C-alpha positions, -999 to 999 in steps of 0.1 A, spaced: -149 435 457 -171 445 430 -208 443 439 -232 445 405 -262 468 403 -284 439 394 -306 426 423 -302 387 427 -338 384 412 -337 407 385 -343 396 348 -307 405 342 -295 381 365 -321 354 351 -307 360 317 -273 357 323 -278 325 344 -300 308 315 -268 320 289 -242 303 315 -264 272 316 -269 272 277 -234 275 270 -227 247 293 -249 225 276 -239 235 246 -204 226 254 -213 192 267 -233 183 235 -209 190 213 -183 168 231 -206 143 235 -212 142 196 -175 145 188 -168 112 216 -190 91 200 -183 102 165 -142 98 169 -137 85 201 -128 97 233 -88 98 230 -91 107 196 -111 139 206 -90 172 218 -104 198 242 -97 220 214 -119 202 190 -147 204 214 -146 243 224 -144 247 182 -174 226 181 -195 246 205 -179 278 195 -162 289 225 -130 294 239 -112 266 256 -108 292 287 -145 289 285 -144 253 282 -126 251 315 -145 276 335 -177 252 330 -158 218 331 -128 210 351 -116 185 329 -121 167 295 -137 135 315 -161 155 331 -173 169 294 -190 133 295 -206 134 329 -220 169 328 -248 164 352 -229 151 378 -235 174 408 -275 175 398 -272 142 397 -258 140 438 -280 172 443 -312 152 433 -301 124 454 -297 142 488 -328 162 483 -349 127 476 -338 118 511 -338 151 529 -367 168 514 -389 134 521 -425 139 535 -424 131 572 -443 95 567 -421 86 538 -390 63 546 -354 67 535 -356 39 513 -392 44 498 -380 81 490 -353 68 470 -371 43 454 -395 72 441 -365 93 427 -355 64 411 -386 56 390 -392 92 387 -356 101 374 -338 69 366 -361 50 346 -369 80 322 -331 87 318 -329 52 305 -354 54 277 -331 83 261 -318 62 226 -284 79 230 -277 55 264 -267 27 247 -240 46 233 -231 67 260 -225 34 279 -205 19 254 -187 48 251 -177 47 289 -170 8 289 -144 15 263 -126 41 278 -103 36 304 -99 72 313 -142 74 316 -143 42 335 -122 56 362 -136 90 364 -171 69 367 -159 49 395 -143 76 413 -178 95 410 -196 67 421 -177 68 454 -184 100 459 -221 100 452 -222 66 475 -201 89 502 -224 121 499 -257 99 502 -243 75 530 -235 109 547 -270 126 542 -288 94 552 -271 89 585 -275 124 591 -312 121 587 -317 91 607 -297 107 636 -264 82 631 -232 90 632 -211 99 605 -196 70 583 -224 48 601 -215 13 587 -253 7 573 -262 37 560 -230 36 539 -237 0 528 -276 9 521 -261 41 496 -239 15 478 -266 -10 474 -291 18 461 -267 32 437 -260 -5 422 -295 -7 414 -290 17 380 -265 -12 368 -284 -38 376 -318 -29 363 -312 -8 330 -310 -29 299 -334 -52 316 -370 -61 295 -389 -39 322 -367 -19 340 -394 -2 361 -401 -35 375 -364 -43 376 -362 -12 397 -393 -20 421 -383 -58 424 -344 -44 433 -362 -22 461 -385 -47 478 -352 -65 481 -338 -34 502 -370 -33 523 -378 -69 530 -345 -84 530 -337 -119 509 -345 -140 539 -382 -127 543 -388 -131 508 -371 -164 498 -362 -183 528 -389 -183 551 
């Protein structure tokens, strides 16, 4: 095993990580541009590599599959979800922590003008829809596990798993609404207070 002379917090390591991140972003941007221009099936991995000015080997070093090029923030999204639960303040409940995360992160992302094109691309591409569904299930499993852990429940706890799935349905229900922020607030209120207490009492 070889060891680098640079310390973990040295400028050399910092530059290397920034360059790596920049290359990954350039590849993802090139891929999305090409997919939106020509369609997912019509664009090859080689086309993306050429547009990003990297080799296909470099591309696959950053992305394990062609579908992953479209969902380039998959790991970040899951990490942010679980961090919202784990790193919440002592006086903040799990659902309130997830509400704050949704209002801070999800609503801001929905304002990106390319989101509509992105969703249209996914909707009309079977391979991307299937990938998105598998990704959604992984996120739900990870979120359910961290909720159970934080609440001292057993792994696979039904209520924690259900809560995670309900939370992850909120983006689909809220985006495209006239006021997405108000929609998010309404949906989290429903999770906290329940349908019966709000509507049937």
